C-alpha positions, 0 to 999 in steps of 0.5 A: 492458470498460465495461458502459455503452452510453450517453453517456460518464459525467462522472466529476468531477461528479454533478448528482444531489447538492447539491454536484455531487461524488459522495457517495463522493468527498466522504466520502473528502475529509472523511476525508482532511481529518481524517486530515491533522490527525491526521498533522499532530499526529504530525509536529509532536510529532516536530519539537518533540522534535527541537528540544529533545532530551534529553542522552542522545538518539540521533543520527539520522544514525547510525541512519538508512539514507538510501539505503534510505529514499530507495529506499522513497520512490521506490517509493511515488511510482511506486505513485502513478503506477500508481494514477493509471493505474488510475483513468484506465483504468477511466474509459475502461472498460479493465478489463484495464489497470486490473487490471494497474495495481492489481496493480503498485500492490499490488506497490510497496506491498508493497515499501515495507512490506517496506522498513519492516519491515526498517528497524524490525528493523534499528533495534531489533536493531542500533541498539538504538532502541526505542519506549520507550528514548528520546523520539526512538524513541517519536515516530519509531515512532509516526509512521512506524508509523502511516503504515505502517498506512495503507499496509497498509490501502491495500494491502488495499483495493487487493486487495479492489478488484481481486478485486471486478472479477471479480464476475460480472454474473449472481450468481444463476446463480453462487452460488459467486462470494462464496466464490471471491472470499474465497479470491481475496483470501486468495490475494493476501494470501498472495502479498504476505506470503510474498513480503515475508518471502521478500525479507527472508530473501533480504536477510538471507542475502546480508548474512551471506554466504550464497547462493541455495542457503542461502536456499532451504534455510532458507526452503523453507516460505516459497517453497512458500507463495509458489508455492501462493498465486501459483498460486491467485491465477492460478487465481481470475483466470481469465476466467469471463464478463461481470462487474459492474464497469466504467466506472460503478464509476470513482468507487470506484476514484477514491476509493481513488486519493485515499486512496493519493495522500494516503498518498504525499503524507504520506510525502513530508512525513515523509521530509523532516521526519524523515529529510532534515532531519537531514542539512541 
């Protein structure tokens, strides 16, 4: 719940700054502007090599799985919707709704990363497309890998923001809160990693004709790790009294939302320029 009992907060303007924009949002916009030029350079490089491919260049349409990439794109778009809902929830002081929206965004982001890991693994082992055996592979892996790194950073930021929302209002009387929050972050990261690799293991098992029993036998350690991490995450998420997080922290969630929406928009450009353009 919101910790403020005063007049509603104007989340879009800050009259204490010279620009009228909260400094945190202004800093994020500045960073995103520079990152936009960085991605623009990578995309332009890929397109230049695409227009002038070497004689032995691989055929992208024989490598890509447009169905998988389209699914990953849809998942990332849905994560952007959930991020917007999280921002809207904290602006209204609805902490519980914000937490669920952040968790769903984290879940969708993990699915996208899992899809990218599967795609890279398939391209290298089955299609024999590596970072060094062709210009196409070099530009493709550099561009999509850089974007994947941005998504991974965003997922980590989401996890930390979610855990931060549990920080007690009176930290002086709860001296174990910092250590508890560190363990909470580690537990959620464990859930994401174990779930991602368990999902990839399940897909591989199904591809070779195995069943759930085969999957459980070969990935028993992953499933145990997932169960332990999930149990720890639920334990640390138990209500412990008033928290020092509410409507006044909306600008922090908004800044994070700007980053996440930017990553989604960049992927739409990459999906169009790198994948869809090859099928036109």
